[in-house]
C-alpha positions in Angstrom: 224.4 75.2 107.6 220.9 74.1 106.5 219.8 72.3 103.4 216.3 72.5 102.2 214.7 70.5 99.4 211.1 70.4 98.2 209.4 67.1 97.8 205.8 66.1 97.1 203.4 64.9 99.8 203.6 61.5 98.3 207.4 61.5 98.4 207.3 62.6 102.0 204.9 59.9 103.0 207.1 57.3 101.4 210.2 58.6 103.2 208.3 58.8 106.4 207.1 55.2 106.2 210.6 54.0 105.4 212.0 56.1 108.3 209.6 54.6 110.8 210.2 51.0 109.5 213.9 51.5 110.0 213.4 52.8 113.5 214.5 56.4 113.0 213.0 59.1 115.2 212.3 61.4 112.2 212.5 61.8 108.5 215.5 64.2 108.8 217.4 61.6 110.8 216.6 58.9 108.3 217.6 61.2 105.4 220.9 62.1 107.1 221.7 58.4 107.5 221.1 57.9 103.7 223.3 60.8 102.9 226.2 59.8 105.2 226.2 56.0 105.4 229.8 55.9 106.5 228.7 57.3 109.9 226.5 54.3 110.5 223.9 56.3 112.4 221.4 53.5 112.2 223.5 51.0 114.2 224.6 53.7 116.7 221.0 54.7 117.3 220.1 51.0 117.9 222.9 50.9 120.5 221.6 54.0 122.2 218.0 52.6 122.3 219.3 49.3 123.7 221.2 51.2 126.4 218.1 53.1 127.4 215.9 50.0 127.4 218.3 48.3 129.8 218.2 51.1 132.4 216.0 50.8 135.5 213.1 53.1 136.1 214.4 56.2 137.8 218.0 55.9 136.5 219.5 59.3 135.5 221.8 59.4 132.5 223.2 61.4 129.6 222.8 60.1 126.0 226.6 60.2 125.7 226.7 57.5 128.4 225.3 55.1 125.9 228.0 55.3 123.3 231.5 56.7 123.1 231.6 59.7 120.7 227.8 59.9 120.5 226.8 62.2 117.6 225.4 65.4 119.0 222.3 65.0 116.9 221.3 62.0 119.0 220.3 64.3 121.8 217.8 65.8 119.4 216.6 62.4 118.3 216.1 61.4 122.0 214.1 64.5 122.6 211.9 63.8 119.5 211.4 60.2 120.7 211.3 60.7 124.5 207.8 59.3 124.9 208.6 56.2 122.9 211.9 55.7 124.7 210.2 56.2 128.1 212.5 59.0 129.2 212.1 62.5 130.4 214.6 65.4 130.6 215.5 66.3 134.2 218.0 69.2 133.7 221.2 70.2 132.0 224.8 70.2 132.8 226.9 73.3 132.7 227.6 72.8 129.0 223.8 72.7 128.3 223.6 68.9 127.7 220.3 67.3 128.7 220.3 64.9 131.5 217.5 62.3 131.3 215.6 59.9 133.6 214.2 56.6 132.6 210.5 56.6 133.4 
């Protein structure tokens, strides 16, 4: 299911700046958090980023290693922020889940 809404350039710029200030990888991630605050995506994403920052260079991991029951959309967020997180994809498991390496 996909939801599309139209907003002005000014509205998008406002949401984008709030998204970046809150540390979200994208406007859609930030918007999802606003729509579903009960899932606490913001705190979970902070925990995932902390896990990654504590890894040593060369460590290989899955995003799911960072947090039990990691939301599947976090893989997308990691991909979108891979440069900022200092990670690179190194392959996939047999279920198609990305495996990452800390750079």
